[in-house]
C-alpha positions as CSV (number, residue, x, y, z in Angstrom):
1,C,-8.0,-25.2,-31.2
2,S,-9.1,-26.4,-27.7
3,L,-7.5,-25.3,-24.5
4,K,-5.8,-28.6,-24.1
5,Q,-4.3,-28.3,-27.6
6,A,-3.1,-24.8,-26.9
7,V,-1.5,-25.8,-23.6
8,R,0.3,-28.7,-25.4
9,Q,1.6,-26.3,-28.0
10,Q,2.8,-23.7,-25.4
11,S,4.4,-26.3,-23.1
12,A,6.7,-27.3,-25.9
13,H,8.4,-23.9,-25.5
14,Y,8.7,-23.8,-21.7
15,G,12.3,-24.8,-21.8
16,Q,13.1,-21.6,-23.7
17,L,11.9,-19.4,-20.9
18,V,15.1,-18.2,-19.3
19,Q,13.8,-15.7,-16.8
20,P,13.6,-16.9,-13.1
21,S,10.1,-18.0,-12.1
22,L,8.2,-19.1,-9.0
23,I,5.6,-21.8,-9.0
24,V,3.2,-21.6,-6.0
25,T,1.0,-24.5,-5.1
26,G,-0.7,-26.1,-2.1
27,T,-0.5,-29.7,-1.1
28,K,-4.3,-29.9,-0.8
29,D,-5.1,-28.3,-4.2
30,T,-7.6,-30.5,-6.0
31,V,-8.1,-28.2,-9.0
32,V,-4.5,-28.1,-10.2
33,W,-2.8,-31.2,-9.0
34,P,0.7,-30.3,-7.7
35,S,2.2,-33.7,-8.5
36,I,1.2,-33.4,-12.2
37,H,1.1,-29.7,-13.0
38,C,3.5,-28.0,-10.6
39,E,6.2,-30.6,-10.4
40,G,6.0,-31.1,-14.2
41,L,6.3,-27.4,-14.7
42,L,9.4,-27.3,-12.4
43,Q,11.0,-29.9,-14.6
44,D,10.2,-27.9,-17.8
45,L,11.3,-24.4,-16.7
46,P,15.1,-24.0,-16.6
47,D,15.1,-21.5,-13.7
48,A,12.2,-22.1,-11.4
49,E,11.6,-22.5,-7.7
50,L,8.6,-24.5,-6.5
51,L,7.0,-23.3,-3.3
52,M,4.7,-26.1,-2.1
53,L,2.6,-25.0,0.8
54,G,1.5,-27.6,3.3
55,A,-2.3,-27.9,3.9
56,A,-3.0,-25.2,1.4
57,G,-5.7,-25.6,-1.3
58,H,-6.2,-24.0,-4.6
59,M,-6.1,-20.4,-3.3
60,P,-3.0,-20.4,-1.0
61,Q,-2.6,-16.6,-1.2
62,H,-5.5,-16.4,1.2
63,T,-4.1,-18.8,3.8
64,H,-0.3,-18.5,3.3
65,T,0.3,-14.9,2.4
66,D,3.5,-14.4,4.3
67,E,5.1,-17.5,2.7
68,I,4.1,-16.4,-0.8
69,V,5.4,-12.8,-0.2
70,S,8.7,-14.4,0.9
71,G,8.8,-16.5,-2.2
72,I,8.2,-13.4,-4.4
73,D,10.9,-11.6,-2.5
74,R,13.3,-14.4,-3.3
75,L,12.3,-14.2,-6.9
76,V,12.9,-10.5,-7.1
77,E,16.4,-11.0,-5.6
78,R,17.1,-13.6,-8.2
79,V,15.9,-11.3,-11.0
80,A,17.7,-8.2,-9.7
81,G,20.9,-9.9,-8.7
82,G,21.2,-12.4,-11.4
83,G,21.1,-15.1,-8.7
84,G,21.6,-18.8,-9.4
85,K,19.0,-21.2,-10.5
86,A,16.7,-22.2,-7.7
87,R,15.1,-25.6,-7.9
88,V,14.1,-25.7,-4.3
89,I,11.0,-27.6,-3.2
90,R,9.7,-26.1,0.0
91,S,7.0,-27.4,2.3
92,V,5.7,-24.9,4.8
């Protein structure tokens, strides 16, 4: 099957993923469009936080390292402490 078909099949199961997750994107990403892919994924995952980084492109780990590390730290706290569901959209 094609990549597109495989993604469609997988995405049907996103709502079953119960572990906390962090979605990282940049507002200037032209490869993976935040408004389509990241915000859509946020709606599909039951326990996700979206970290949207202002003026970041497709590789925000190179330009917004501190913000991403903070997001990962929050994720670890949620996993370790059984914290509540985070559906926060941040713009840094």
